[in-house]
Every structure is written in structure tokens, then in C-alpha cells.
GUPA-98440 format. One record per atom (N, C-alpha, C): atom name; chain; residue in one letter; x, z, y; residue number from 1. Coordinates in pm, whole numbers, m for minus. Last residue first. Example, Ala and Ser with C-alpha at 12.3 -4.5 7.8 and 13.67 -1.06 7.14 Angstrom:
// GUPA-98440
atome | chaine | residu | u | w | v | num
N | A | s | 1285 | 708 | m225 | 2 .
CA | A | s | 1367 | 714 | m106 | 2 .
C | A | s | 1290 | 787 | 3 | 2 .
N | A | a | 1319 | 780 | m569 | 1 .
CA | A | a | 1230 | 780 | m450 | 1 .
C | A | a | 1320 | 780 | m330 | 1 .
***
This chain:
// GUPA-98440
atome | chaine | residu | u | w | v | num
N | A | x | m766 | 1163 | 58 | 136 .
CA | A | x | m623 | 1138 | 29 | 136 .
C | A | x | m595 | 1114 | m120 | 136 .
N | A | x | m999 | 1109 | 231 | 135 .
CA | A | x | m998 | 1093 | 85 | 135 .
C | A | x | m856 | 1064 | 40 | 135 .
N | A | x | m959 | 1127 | 499 | 134 .
CA | A | x | m1067 | 1210 | 445 | 134 .
C | A | x | m1077 | 1201 | 293 | 134 .
N | A | x | m690 | 1137 | 705 | 133 .
CA | A | x | m735 | 1081 | 578 | 133 .
C | A | x | m837 | 1175 | 516 | 133 .
N | A | x | m698 | 1092 | 1043 | 132 .
CA | A | x | m705 | 1194 | 940 | 132 .
C | A | x | m763 | 1131 | 814 | 132 .
N | A | x | m493 | 955 | 1298 | 131 .
CA | A | x | m591 | 936 | 1192 | 131 .
C | A | x | m582 | 1050 | 1092 | 131 .
N | A | x | m465 | 1068 | 1641 | 130 .
CA | A | x | m413 | 1032 | 1510 | 130 .
C | A | x | m526 | 1018 | 1409 | 130 .
N | A | x | m561 | 1163 | 1876 | 129 .
CA | A | x | m556 | 1018 | 1862 | 129 .
C | A | x | m501 | 972 | 1730 | 129 .
N | A | x | m600 | 1432 | 1925 | 128 .
CA | A | x | m461 | 1385 | 1913 | 128 .
C | A | x | m451 | 1232 | 1910 | 128 .
N | A | x | m879 | 1453 | 1960 | 127 .
CA | A | x | m789 | 1534 | 2042 | 127 .
C | A | x | m648 | 1474 | 2043 | 127 .
N | A | x | m1006 | 1297 | 1776 | 126 .
CA | A | x | m1027 | 1264 | 1917 | 126 .
C | A | x | m944 | 1350 | 2011 | 126 .
N | A | x | m887 | 1159 | 1502 | 125 .
CA | A | x | m890 | 1291 | 1563 | 125 .
C | A | x | m896 | 1266 | 1714 | 125 .
N | A | x | m1063 | 918 | 1330 | 124 .
CA | A | x | m976 | 942 | 1444 | 124 .
C | A | x | m997 | 1085 | 1492 | 124 .
N | A | x | m1057 | 905 | 971 | 123 .
CA | A | x | m1128 | 920 | 1098 | 123 .
C | A | x | m1027 | 953 | 1208 | 123 .
N | A | x | m1059 | 706 | 674 | 122 .
CA | A | x | m986 | 782 | 777 | 122 .
C | A | x | m1071 | 792 | 902 | 122 .
N | A | x | m1212 | 552 | 509 | 121 .
CA | A | x | m1166 | 681 | 456 | 121 .
C | A | x | m1084 | 762 | 556 | 121 .
N | A | x | m1381 | 309 | 483 | 120 .
CA | A | x | m1374 | 397 | 600 | 120 .
C | A | x | m1334 | 538 | 557 | 120 .
N | A | x | m1394 | 197 | 230 | 119 .
CA | A | x | m1296 | 142 | 326 | 119 .
C | A | x | m1282 | 229 | 451 | 119 .
N | A | x | m1398 | 441 | m28 | 118 .
CA | A | x | m1476 | 367 | 70 | 118 .
C | A | x | m1375 | 315 | 171 | 118 .
N | A | x | m1152 | 403 | m291 | 117 .
CA | A | x | m1219 | 474 | m183 | 117 .
C | A | x | m1321 | 383 | m116 | 117 .
N | A | x | m1078 | 421 | m639 | 116 .
CA | A | x | m1103 | 343 | m519 | 116 .
C | A | x | m1183 | 425 | m418 | 116 .
N | A | x | m850 | 661 | m768 | 115 .
CA | A | x | m989 | 616 | m759 | 115 .
C | A | x | m1007 | 533 | m632 | 115 .
N | A | x | m617 | 800 | m808 | 114 .
CA | A | x | m620 | 660 | m845 | 114 .
C | A | x | m763 | 604 | m850 | 114 .
N | A | x | m607 | 1042 | m687 | 113 .
CA | A | x | m656 | 1041 | m825 | 113 .
C | A | x | m670 | 899 | m880 | 113 .
N | A | x | m538 | 975 | m428 | 112 .
CA | A | x | m436 | 1036 | m513 | 112 .
C | A | x | m477 | 1041 | m660 | 112 .
N | A | x | m720 | 662 | m381 | 111 .
CA | A | x | m678 | 797 | m343 | 111 .
C | A | x | m575 | 850 | m443 | 111 .
N | A | x | m663 | 316 | m298 | 110 .
CA | A | x | m702 | 422 | m392 | 110 .
C | A | x | m651 | 557 | m342 | 110 .
N | A | x | m788 | 7 | m166 | 109 .
CA | A | x | m699 | 123 | m161 | 109 .
C | A | x | m752 | 231 | m254 | 109 .
N | A | x | m991 | m171 | m188 | 108 .
CA | A | x | m870 | m202 | m265 | 108 .
C | A | x | m769 | m88 | m258 | 108 .
N | A | x | m1316 | m8 | m221 | 107 .
CA | A | x | m1199 | m53 | m145 | 107 .
C | A | x | m1082 | m87 | m237 | 107 .
N | A | x | m1502 | 62 | m427 | 106 .
CA | A | x | m1538 | m28 | m319 | 106 .
C | A | x | m1415 | m89 | m254 | 106 .
N | A | x | m1548 | 122 | m783 | 105 .
CA | A | x | m1514 | 152 | m645 | 105 .
C | A | x | m1542 | 39 | m549 | 105 .
N | A | x | m1811 | 53 | m1021 | 104 .
CA | A | x | m1685 | 109 | m976 | 104 .
C | A | x | m1672 | 130 | m827 | 104 .
N | A | x | m2042 | m212 | m969 | 103 .
CA | A | x | m1968 | m121 | m1058 | 103 .
C | A | x | m1848 | m66 | m985 | 103 .
N | A | x | m2214 | m305 | m762 | 102 .
CA | A | x | m2238 | m341 | m902 | 102 .
C | A | x | m2169 | m244 | m997 | 102 .
N | A | x | m2379 | m163 | m483 | 101 .
CA | A | x | m2253 | m182 | m556 | 101 .
C | A | x | m2281 | m206 | m704 | 101 .
N | A | x | m2613 | m332 | m308 | 100 .
CA | A | x | m2605 | m233 | m416 | 100 .
C | A | x | m2473 | m260 | m488 | 100 .
N | A | x | m2650 | m373 | 50 | 99 .
CA | A | x | m2606 | m410 | m83 | 99 .
C | A | x | m2619 | m295 | m182 | 99 .
N | A | x | m2721 | m533 | 339 | 98 .
CA | A | x | m2755 | m411 | 264 | 98 .
C | A | x | m2737 | m447 | 118 | 98 .
N | A | x | m2538 | m661 | 597 | 97 .
CA | A | x | m2572 | m682 | 456 | 97 .
C | A | x | m2604 | m546 | 397 | 97 .
N | A | x | m2592 | m754 | 916 | 96 .
CA | A | x | m2585 | m635 | 833 | 96 .
C | A | x | m2628 | m676 | 693 | 96 .
N | A | x | m2417 | m954 | 1163 | 95 .
CA | A | x | m2510 | m934 | 1052 | 95 .
C | A | x | m2491 | m796 | 989 | 95 .
N | A | x | m2402 | m1094 | 1495 | 94 .
CA | A | x | m2350 | m1011 | 1386 | 94 .
C | A | x | m2460 | m990 | 1284 | 94 .
N | A | x | m2532 | m1242 | 1679 | 93 .
CA | A | x | m2387 | m1261 | 1671 | 93 .
C | A | x | m2321 | m1162 | 1575 | 93 .
N | A | x | m2798 | m1230 | 1772 | 92 .
CA | A | x | m2761 | m1318 | 1662 | 92 .
C | A | x | m2612 | m1350 | 1661 | 92 .
N | A | x | m2882 | m1035 | 1938 | 91 .
CA | A | x | m2815 | m1148 | 2000 | 91 .
C | A | x | m2769 | m1253 | 1899 | 91 .
N | A | x | m2992 | m848 | 1754 | 90 .
CA | A | x | m3076 | m908 | 1858 | 90 .
C | A | x | m3013 | m1032 | 1921 | 90 .
N | A | x | m2861 | m912 | 1418 | 89 .
CA | A | x | m2881 | m833 | 1540 | 89 .
C | A | x | m2956 | m914 | 1645 | 89 .
N | A | x | m3013 | m947 | 1097 | 88 .
CA | A | x | m2938 | m1009 | 1206 | 88 .
C | A | x | m2964 | m928 | 1333 | 88 .
N | A | x | m2984 | m843 | 757 | 87 .
CA | A | x | m3041 | m826 | 891 | 87 .
C | A | x | m2953 | m897 | 991 | 87 .
N | A | x | m3055 | m894 | 424 | 86 .
CA | A | x | m2967 | m934 | 535 | 86 .
C | A | x | m3045 | m915 | 664 | 86 .
N | A | x | m3058 | m721 | 107 | 85 .
CA | A | x | m3121 | m762 | 233 | 85 .
C | A | x | m3014 | m807 | 332 | 85 .
N | A | x | m2901 | m730 | m132 | 84 .
CA | A | x | m3043 | m695 | m136 | 84 .
C | A | x | m3115 | m746 | m11 | 84 .
N | A | x | m2645 | m844 | m326 | 83 .
CA | A | x | m2700 | m854 | m191 | 83 .
C | A | x | m2851 | m836 | m196 | 83 .
N | A | x | m2433 | m654 | m515 | 82 .
CA | A | x | m2556 | m732 | m521 | 82 .
C | A | x | m2615 | m729 | m380 | 82 .
N | A | x | m2082 | m657 | m497 | 81 .
CA | A | x | m2207 | m608 | m442 | 81 .
C | A | x | m2321 | m706 | m468 | 81 .
N | A | x | m1804 | m567 | m718 | 80 .
CA | A | x | m1877 | m646 | m620 | 80 .
C | A | x | m2006 | m582 | m576 | 80 .
N | A | x | m1581 | m502 | m886 | 79 .
CA | A | x | m1640 | m408 | m791 | 79 .
C | A | x | m1714 | m481 | m679 | 79 .
N | A | x | m1442 | m677 | m1036 | 78 .
CA | A | x | m1571 | m635 | m1089 | 78 .
C | A | x | m1644 | m539 | m996 | 78 .
N | A | x | m1206 | m790 | m949 | 77 .
CA | A | x | m1205 | m650 | m989 | 77 .
C | A | x | m1333 | m604 | m1058 | 77 .
N | A | x | m1267 | m1057 | m883 | 76 .
CA | A | x | m1161 | m1029 | m982 | 76 .
C | A | x | m1166 | m885 | m1033 | 76 .
N | A | x | m1495 | m1027 | m721 | 75 .
CA | A | x | m1486 | m1139 | m817 | 75 .
C | A | x | m1380 | m1113 | m924 | 75 .
N | A | x | m1519 | m836 | m523 | 74 .
CA | A | x | m1531 | m794 | m662 | 74 .
C | A | x | m1519 | m905 | m764 | 74 .
N | A | x | m1644 | m1045 | m280 | 73 .
CA | A | x | m1601 | m909 | m307 | 73 .
C | A | x | m1625 | m877 | m454 | 73 .
N | A | x | m1537 | m1360 | m250 | 72 .
CA | A | x | m1646 | m1283 | m309 | 72 .
C | A | x | m1594 | m1147 | m347 | 72 .
N | A | x | m1442 | m1554 | 4 | 71 .
CA | A | x | m1397 | m1435 | m67 | 71 .
C | A | x | m1520 | m1363 | m117 | 71 .
N | A | x | m1334 | m1874 | 112 | 70 .
CA | A | x | m1441 | m1785 | 70 | 70 .
C | A | x | m1383 | m1671 | m13 | 70 .
N | A | x | m1046 | m1879 | 335 | 69 .
CA | A | x | m1123 | m1926 | 221 | 69 .
C | A | x | m1236 | m1828 | 192 | 69 .
N | A | x | m819 | m1786 | 487 | 68 .
CA | A | x | m899 | m1902 | 528 | 68 .
C | A | x | m972 | m1965 | 409 | 68 .
N | A | x | m679 | m1558 | 449 | 67 .
CA | A | x | m652 | m1667 | 355 | 67 .
C | A | x | m725 | m1796 | 392 | 67 .
N | A | x | m772 | m1403 | 663 | 66 .
CA | A | x | m628 | m1412 | 639 | 66 .
C | A | x | m594 | m1530 | 548 | 66 .
N | A | x | m1044 | m1415 | 659 | 65 .
CA | A | x | m978 | m1463 | 780 | 65 .
C | A | x | m826 | m1474 | 760 | 65 .
N | A | x | m1260 | m1504 | 421 | 64 .
CA | A | x | m1133 | m1434 | 435 | 64 .
C | A | x | m1060 | m1494 | 555 | 64 .
N | A | x | m1594 | m1466 | 446 | 63 .
CA | A | x | m1488 | m1560 | 480 | 63 .
C | A | x | m1362 | m1478 | 501 | 63 .
N | A | x | m1786 | m1344 | 160 | 62 .
CA | A | x | m1736 | m1341 | 297 | 62 .
C | A | x | m1640 | m1457 | 321 | 62 .
N | A | x | m2061 | m1242 | m21 | 61 .
CA | A | x | m1952 | m1340 | m13 | 61 .
C | A | x | m1914 | m1352 | 134 | 61 .
N | A | x | m2244 | m1048 | m215 | 60 .
CA | A | x | m2175 | m1041 | m86 | 60 .
C | A | x | m2052 | m1131 | m91 | 60 .
N | A | x | m2507 | m1231 | m378 | 59 .
CA | A | x | m2385 | m1152 | m384 | 59 .
C | A | x | m2324 | m1149 | m244 | 59 .
N | A | x | m2695 | m1428 | m416 | 58 .
CA | A | x | m2740 | m1288 | m401 | 58 .
C | A | x | m2625 | m1191 | m425 | 58 .
N | A | x | m2634 | m1695 | m412 | 57 .
CA | A | x | m2586 | m1617 | m527 | 57 .
C | A | x | m2640 | m1474 | m530 | 57 .
N | A | x | m2759 | m1779 | m169 | 56 .
CA | A | x | m2782 | m1850 | m295 | 56 .
C | A | x | m2748 | m1763 | m417 | 56 .
N | A | x | m2655 | m1599 | 18 | 55 .
CA | A | x | m2800 | m1608 | m3 | 55 .
C | A | x | m2830 | m1673 | m138 | 55 .
N | A | x | m2381 | m1652 | m4 | 54 .
CA | A | x | m2433 | m1517 | m28 | 54 .
C | A | x | m2581 | m1520 | m59 | 54 .
N | A | x | m2370 | m1922 | 72 | 53 .
CA | A | x | m2332 | m1883 | m65 | 53 .
C | A | x | m2385 | m1745 | m99 | 53 .
N | A | x | m2446 | m1899 | 343 | 52 .
CA | A | x | m2528 | m1977 | 249 | 52 .
C | A | x | m2498 | m1939 | 104 | 52 .
N | A | x | m2230 | m1741 | 435 | 51 .
CA | A | x | m2368 | m1691 | 443 | 51 .
C | A | x | m2458 | m1766 | 346 | 51 .
N | A | x | m2014 | m1912 | 391 | 50 .
CA | A | x | m2020 | m1783 | 321 | 50 .
C | A | x | m2161 | m1727 | 322 | 50 .
N | A | x | m2081 | m2123 | 568 | 49 .
CA | A | x | m2065 | m2148 | 424 | 49 .
C | A | x | m2078 | m2019 | 344 | 49 .
N | A | x | m2071 | m1997 | 818 | 48 .
CA | A | x | m2197 | m2053 | 769 | 48 .
C | A | x | m2194 | m2076 | 618 | 48 .
N | A | x | m1874 | m1701 | 765 | 47 .
CA | A | x | m1902 | m1825 | 836 | 47 .
C | A | x | m2030 | m1880 | 775 | 47 .
N | A | x | m1829 | m1352 | 807 | 46 .
CA | A | x | m1890 | m1464 | 735 | 46 .
C | A | x | m1893 | m1585 | 826 | 46 .
N | A | x | m1620 | m1064 | 768 | 45 .
CA | A | x | m1665 | m1180 | 845 | 45 .
C | A | x | m1731 | m1280 | 753 | 45 .
N | A | x | m1670 | m707 | 745 | 44 .
CA | A | x | m1599 | m831 | 712 | 44 .
C | A | x | m1653 | m942 | 802 | 44 .
N | A | x | m1656 | m369 | 686 | 43 .
CA | A | x | m1692 | m471 | 785 | 43 .
C | A | x | m1607 | m592 | 752 | 43 .
N | A | x | m1794 | m143 | 439 | 42 .
CA | A | x | m1688 | m220 | 500 | 42 .
C | A | x | m1745 | m310 | 608 | 42 .
N | A | x | m1993 | 60 | 405 | 41 .
CA | A | x | m1886 | 37 | 307 | 41 .
C | A | x | m1768 | m35 | 369 | 41 .
N | A | x | m2182 | 313 | 527 | 40 .
CA | A | x | m2120 | 187 | 567 | 40 .
C | A | x | m1997 | 169 | 480 | 40 .
N | A | x | m2446 | 458 | 341 | 39 .
CA | A | x | m2304 | 460 | 375 | 39 .
C | A | x | m2258 | 320 | 417 | 39 .
N | A | x | m2695 | 461 | 237 | 38 .
CA | A | x | m2684 | 439 | 381 | 38 .
C | A | x | m2541 | 435 | 430 | 38 .
N | A | x | m2740 | 478 | m34 | 37 .
CA | A | x | m2687 | 596 | 34 | 37 .
C | A | x | m2685 | 584 | 186 | 37 .
N | A | x | m2856 | 234 | m115 | 36 .
CA | A | x | m2902 | 360 | m173 | 36 .
C | A | x | m2860 | 482 | m93 | 36 .
N | A | x | m2728 | 27 | 15 | 35 .
CA | A | x | m2871 | 42 | 36 | 35 .
C | A | x | m2923 | 176 | m16 | 35 .
N | A | x | m2436 | 41 | 187 | 34 .
CA | A | x | m2493 | 74 | 56 | 34 .
C | A | x | m2641 | 105 | 77 | 34 .
N | A | x | m2356 | m222 | 408 | 33 .
CA | A | x | m2411 | m87 | 390 | 33 .
C | A | x | m2467 | m71 | 250 | 33 .
N | A | x | m2140 | m397 | 608 | 32 .
CA | A | x | m2192 | m388 | 472 | 32 .
C | A | x | m2230 | m243 | 446 | 32 .
N | A | x | m2148 | m607 | 888 | 31 .
CA | A | x | m2133 | m470 | 838 | 31 .
C | A | x | m2201 | m467 | 701 | 31 .
N | A | x | m1987 | m893 | 981 | 30 .
CA | A | x | m2097 | m843 | 899 | 30 .
C | A | x | m2062 | m701 | 853 | 30 .
N | A | x | m1909 | m1110 | 1256 | 29 .
CA | A | x | m1884 | m990 | 1176 | 29 .
C | A | x | m2010 | m951 | 1098 | 29 .
N | A | x | m1890 | m1465 | 1220 | 28 .
CA | A | x | m1953 | m1349 | 1281 | 28 .
C | A | x | m1920 | m1228 | 1194 | 28 .
N | A | x | m1683 | m1756 | 1288 | 27 .
CA | A | x | m1732 | m1645 | 1206 | 27 .
C | A | x | m1810 | m1546 | 1290 | 27 .
N | A | x | m1513 | m2032 | 1266 | 26 .
CA | A | x | m1632 | m1985 | 1339 | 26 .
C | A | x | m1699 | m1881 | 1251 | 26 .
N | A | x | m1177 | m2083 | 1275 | 25 .
CA | A | x | m1283 | m2027 | 1193 | 25 .
C | A | x | m1396 | m1978 | 1283 | 25 .
N | A | x | m964 | m2167 | 1428 | 24 .
CA | A | x | m1066 | m2265 | 1394 | 24 .
C | A | x | m1180 | m2211 | 1310 | 24 .
N | A | x | m791 | m1984 | 1524 | 23 .
CA | A | x | m754 | m2050 | 1400 | 23 .
C | A | x | m859 | m2150 | 1352 | 23 .
N | A | x | m923 | m1871 | 1732 | 22 .
CA | A | x | m816 | m1965 | 1764 | 22 .
C | A | x | m773 | m2042 | 1641 | 22 .
N | A | x | m1091 | m1697 | 1590 | 21 .
CA | A | x | m1147 | m1810 | 1663 | 21 .
C | A | x | m1043 | m1915 | 1695 | 21 .
N | A | x | m896 | m1517 | 1498 | 20 .
CA | A | x | m979 | m1591 | 1403 | 20 .
C | A | x | m1036 | m1715 | 1470 | 20 .
N | A | x | m799 | m1416 | 1737 | 19 .
CA | A | x | m709 | m1485 | 1645 | 19 .
C | A | x | m788 | m1571 | 1547 | 19 .
N | A | x | m1029 | m1292 | 1836 | 18 .
CA | A | x | m966 | m1401 | 1912 | 18 .
C | A | x | m874 | m1483 | 1823 | 18 .
N | A | x | m1067 | m1097 | 1644 | 17 .
CA | A | x | m1167 | m1202 | 1657 | 17 .
C | A | x | m1111 | m1320 | 1736 | 17 .
N | A | x | m824 | m939 | 1683 | 16 .
CA | A | x | m859 | m1003 | 1556 | 16 .
C | A | x | m957 | m1119 | 1573 | 16 .
N | A | x | m730 | m787 | 1894 | 15 .
CA | A | x | m728 | m932 | 1908 | 15 .
C | A | x | m774 | m1007 | 1786 | 15 .
N | A | x | m724 | m523 | 1823 | 14 .
CA | A | x | m828 | m564 | 1916 | 14 .
C | A | x | m833 | m716 | 1933 | 14 .
N | A | x | m650 | m358 | 1572 | 13 .
CA | A | x | m622 | m498 | 1604 | 13 .
C | A | x | m734 | m550 | 1694 | 13 .
N | A | x | m520 | m25 | 1593 | 12 .
CA | A | x | m633 | m117 | 1592 | 12 .
C | A | x | m591 | m257 | 1636 | 12 .
N | A | x | m365 | 197 | 1483 | 11 .
CA | A | x | m308 | 66 | 1514 | 11 .
C | A | x | m417 | m40 | 1512 | 11 .
N | A | x | m287 | 534 | 1467 | 10 .
CA | A | x | m393 | 440 | 1501 | 10 .
C | A | x | m331 | 309 | 1549 | 10 .
N | A | x | m118 | 688 | 1204 | 9 .
CA | A | x | m105 | 628 | 1336 | 9 .
C | A | x | m214 | 523 | 1357 | 9 .
N | A | x | m102 | 781 | 954 | 8 .
CA | A | x | m197 | 852 | 1040 | 8 .
C | A | x | m190 | 800 | 1183 | 8 .
N | A | x | m86 | 529 | 691 | 7 .
CA | A | x | m34 | 611 | 802 | 7 .
C | A | x | m145 | 686 | 874 | 7 .
N | A | x | m212 | 355 | 510 | 6 .
CA | A | x | m191 | 495 | 472 | 6 .
C | A | x | m143 | 585 | 585 | 6 .
N | A | x | m237 | 95 | 602 | 5 .
CA | A | x | m345 | 150 | 521 | 5 .
C | A | x | m331 | 299 | 493 | 5 .
N | A | x | 1 | 52 | 734 | 4 .
CA | A | x | m124 | 34 | 808 | 4 .
C | A | x | m240 | 101 | 734 | 4 .
N | A | x | 184 | 68 | 533 | 3 .
CA | A | x | 173 | 182 | 624 | 3 .
C | A | x | 46 | 174 | 706 | 3 .
N | A | x | 35 | m61 | 226 | 2 .
CA | A | x | 112 | m70 | 350 | 2 .
C | A | x | 94 | 54 | 436 | 2 .
N | A | x | 84 | 0 | m118 | 1 .
CA | A | x | 0 | 0 | 0 | 1 .
C | A | x | 88 | 0 | 124 | 1 .
***
């Protein structure tokens, strides 16, 4: 795992969407929520192709901004999501996927017990600005 994924130093990429747009990818962010628990699992991006594929397959399929290709969460690990509902925001510039995890963990990172975590496993200490790992 990289230091970005494990450090307690806040290193937000505020230019991510600009970089994606400059690379020619027309995407919108999609928040992914566990329909049973209400937990926010991850935030990813979809382009038109990924959205159509998600609707057709009833699976959470995204656009990988780093690899510039479709990415089906869990295709290799088995830890994918059944797509239950899709919501669009008022300005139609972001989506919410409500999903049911198919099996196992959610994130590619793992805790000390070698168990997959939720992607939002660190929180910002608003006094120090450092990150606190909530699932070490």
C-alpha cells in the first residue's frame, strides 16, 4: 500500500476533475451507498458508457480515470455491487448509486486483520488537520 493510503497526512487532490477533463474523459462523480446500511462506500466516476453498462448489467460499473477504461467493481475480487437504484442530483452533474454488496469487503486496502475496509476509513482531525485511521 502507498503512503497516500496509509499516512496520517492530508493530501487531497483538488485538481482531479480538471485532470480528468483535460484527458478527454467526460465524467460525473458517483457516490456509492450501501442500500441496507446507508453507509457511503466509495466515490468514483462514470461516463456515458459506464452508466449504460451499469444499467444494462445491474452492476456498479465505473470509468477508471487512471486507466482510461471501464472498471467493474469486484470483477476480479468478487467484491462487487448489485446496482439497486440510481439517483441524479438537481443540477444533473453527479449521481448516487444505491447498491447491495455481493460478497466480502469493499476497498482494495485492508486493515491489520487483513480484512477489506470501507474506502472512507480515515477521518480528518479538525484540530490538527491530520488523518485518523478508524480501521487500522
